[in-house]
C-alpha positions in Angstrom: 35.9 0.0 20.8 35.6 3.6 21.9 32.6 5.2 23.6 31.1 6.5 20.3 31.2 3.1 18.8 29.5 1.6 21.8 26.8 4.2 21.7 26.2 3.6 18.0 26.1 -0.2 18.5 23.6 0.1 21.4 21.3 2.4 19.2 21.5 -0.1 16.3 20.5 -2.9 18.7 17.6 -0.9 20.1 16.4 0.0 16.7 16.4 -3.7 15.6 14.4 -4.9 18.7 11.8 -2.1 19.1 9.0 -1.6 16.7 7.3 1.8 16.4 4.1 0.8 14.5 2.0 -2.1 13.4 0.4 -2.0 9.9 -2.5 -4.3 9.2 -1.9 -6.5 6.2 -4.3 -8.5 4.0 -3.1 -12.0 3.1 -2.6 -12.6 -0.6 -1.6 -15.7 -2.6 0.1 -13.4 -5.2 1.3 -10.2 -3.7 4.4 -9.7 -1.5 4.3 -7.5 1.5 5.1 -3.8 1.1 7.6 -4.0 4.0 9.5 -7.2 3.4 12.0 -8.0 6.1 10.0 -7.3 9.2 8.4 -9.7 11.6 4.6 -10.0 11.9 2.2 -10.1 14.8 -1.1 -12.0 14.9 -4.0 -10.9 17.2 -6.1 -14.1 16.9 -5.2 -17.7 17.1 -5.1 -19.9 14.0 -2.7 -20.9 11.2 -0.6 -18.6 9.1 1.2 -19.6 5.9 4.1 -17.5 4.9 6.8 -17.1 2.3 10.1 -16.3 4.1 12.7 -13.8 2.8 14.8 -16.8 1.8 11.9 -18.2 -0.4 10.8 -21.0 2.0 7.1 -21.7 2.5 6.1 -22.4 6.1 2.8 -22.8 8.0 2.7 -21.9 11.7 0.0 -22.5 14.3 -0.2 -19.4 16.3 -1.7 -18.4 19.6 -3.6 -15.3 20.6 -1.3 -12.2 20.3 1.8 -14.0 19.0 4.7 -12.6 17.1 6.4 -14.7 14.5 10.1 -14.1 14.7 10.6 -15.0 11.0 11.2 -12.4 8.3 8.5 -12.8 5.8 8.0 -11.7 2.2 4.3 -12.8 1.8 1.4 -14.0 3.9 -0.7 -16.4 1.9 -4.5 -16.1 1.9 -4.8 -19.9 1.3 -3.6 -21.7 4.4 -4.1 -18.8 6.7 -7.0 -18.9 9.2 -5.6 -16.4 11.8 -6.8 -12.8 11.5 -5.6 -9.5 12.8 -2.2 -9.9 11.1 0.1 -6.9 11.1 3.7 -6.2 10.1 5.9 -4.6 12.8 8.0 -1.7 11.7 
C-alpha cells in the first residue's frame, strides 16, 4: 500500500468513527428514520425499541448519555421510554 492509499484509508476510518452532528428524532411505530444506517445516542435512561437495518426488532435498556452501536432503521414509539434520542451523523 502506498502513502496515498494509507492516507485515504485513515480518512475513511476517521469519517466512520467521528460524527459531526446529532439530529433529534421522534420515535414512530410506522415511519423509518430519515438517515438509516447511523447509530443513535440517548440522553436519558430508559428502554428503546428499534428495528435494525437487517430487519430485526430489539429492545435495549440504556443508561444516561449512551450510544447504541447498532445501525437502526426505526425507533419505535411503543416500547421506548427513553427520551432525548438523536441520530449521529
